C-alpha positions as CSV (number, residue, x, y, z in Angstrom):
1,M,-5.3,26.4,7.8
2,K,-7.2,25.6,10.9
3,G,-7.5,21.9,10.1
4,L,-3.7,21.7,9.6
5,Q,-3.0,23.3,12.9
6,Q,-5.4,20.8,14.6
7,I,-3.7,18.0,12.9
8,K,-0.2,19.2,14.0
9,S,-1.4,19.6,17.5
10,E,-2.8,16.1,17.6
11,I,0.5,14.7,16.2
12,N,2.5,16.6,18.9
13,Q,0.0,15.3,21.6
14,L,0.4,11.6,20.2
15,A,4.3,12.1,20.1
16,N,4.4,13.3,23.7
17,N,2.1,10.3,24.9
18,S,3.9,7.6,23.1
19,N,7.5,8.7,23.6
20,K,8.1,8.8,19.8
21,T,9.2,11.6,17.5
22,E,6.6,13.4,15.2
23,L,8.1,11.8,12.2
24,E,7.7,8.3,13.7
25,V,4.0,9.0,14.4
26,V,3.5,10.4,10.9
27,D,5.2,7.2,9.4
28,A,3.1,4.9,11.5
29,L,-0.1,6.7,10.2
30,H,1.1,6.5,6.7
31,K,1.7,2.7,7.0
32,Y,-1.7,2.2,8.6
33,Y,-3.6,4.1,5.9
34,F,-1.6,2.6,3.1
35,N,-2.3,-1.0,4.4
36,K,-5.9,-0.1,4.8
37,A,-6.0,1.0,1.1
38,V,-4.0,-2.0,-0.1
39,T,-6.6,-4.3,1.7
40,A,-9.4,-2.6,0.0
41,E,-7.8,-2.8,-3.4
42,I,-7.1,-6.5,-2.9
43,K,-10.7,-7.2,-2.3
44,H,-11.4,-5.7,-5.8
45,Y,-8.5,-7.7,-7.1
46,K,-10.0,-11.0,-5.8
47,K,-13.5,-10.2,-7.1
48,K,-11.8,-9.2,-10.6
49,T,-13.5,-5.8,-10.6
50,K,-10.2,-4.1,-11.0
51,K,-7.1,-4.9,-13.0
52,V,-3.5,-4.7,-11.7
53,A,-2.7,-1.7,-13.8
54,Q,-5.7,0.3,-12.4
55,I,-4.9,-0.7,-8.8
56,T,-1.2,0.3,-9.1
57,K,-2.2,3.5,-10.5
58,D,-4.6,4.2,-7.7
59,L,-2.2,3.3,-5.0
60,K,0.8,4.9,-6.9
61,I,3.1,1.9,-6.6
62,S,4.9,-0.3,-9.2
63,H,3.5,-3.7,-10.4
64,R,6.4,-5.5,-8.9
65,R,5.6,-4.0,-5.4
66,F,2.0,-5.0,-5.7
67,Y,2.8,-8.5,-6.6
68,K,5.2,-8.7,-3.7
69,I,2.4,-7.5,-1.3
70,L,0.1,-10.2,-2.9
71,E,2.9,-12.7,-2.2
72,D,3.3,-11.7,1.4
73,K,-0.5,-11.8,2.0
74,K,-0.6,-15.2,0.4
75,V,-3.2,-14.1,-2.3
76,E,-3.1,-16.4,-5.5
77,F,-2.1,-14.6,-8.7
78,T,-0.9,-15.8,-12.1
79,K,2.8,-15.7,-12.8
80,Y,3.9,-15.2,-16.3
81,N,7.3,-16.5,-17.2
82,K,8.9,-14.6,-20.1
83,S,12.1,-16.5,-20.7
84,K,13.9,-16.6,-23.9
85,D,13.4,-20.4,-24.3
86,D,9.6,-20.0,-24.2
87,I,9.7,-17.2,-26.9
88,E,11.9,-19.2,-29.4
89,E,9.8,-22.4,-29.2
């Protein structure tokens, strides 16, 4: 429990120094580390060493969210159009 108390005291110290609440500090840290993990996974995706299913399982996000992140970061990916017209023909 010593580690948790140290983390809590550092979060309180950051909150006092930055004029933010503890929840805002934790949210900012979550966003930072999530973006860091996503960037690492995108490198694997570009090298084709990991598939989308494996990446989304590791990041615990949906496929749609991952493709939206790829679109926002302007990474090329293949879009599959599953419309009824293509299936019938």
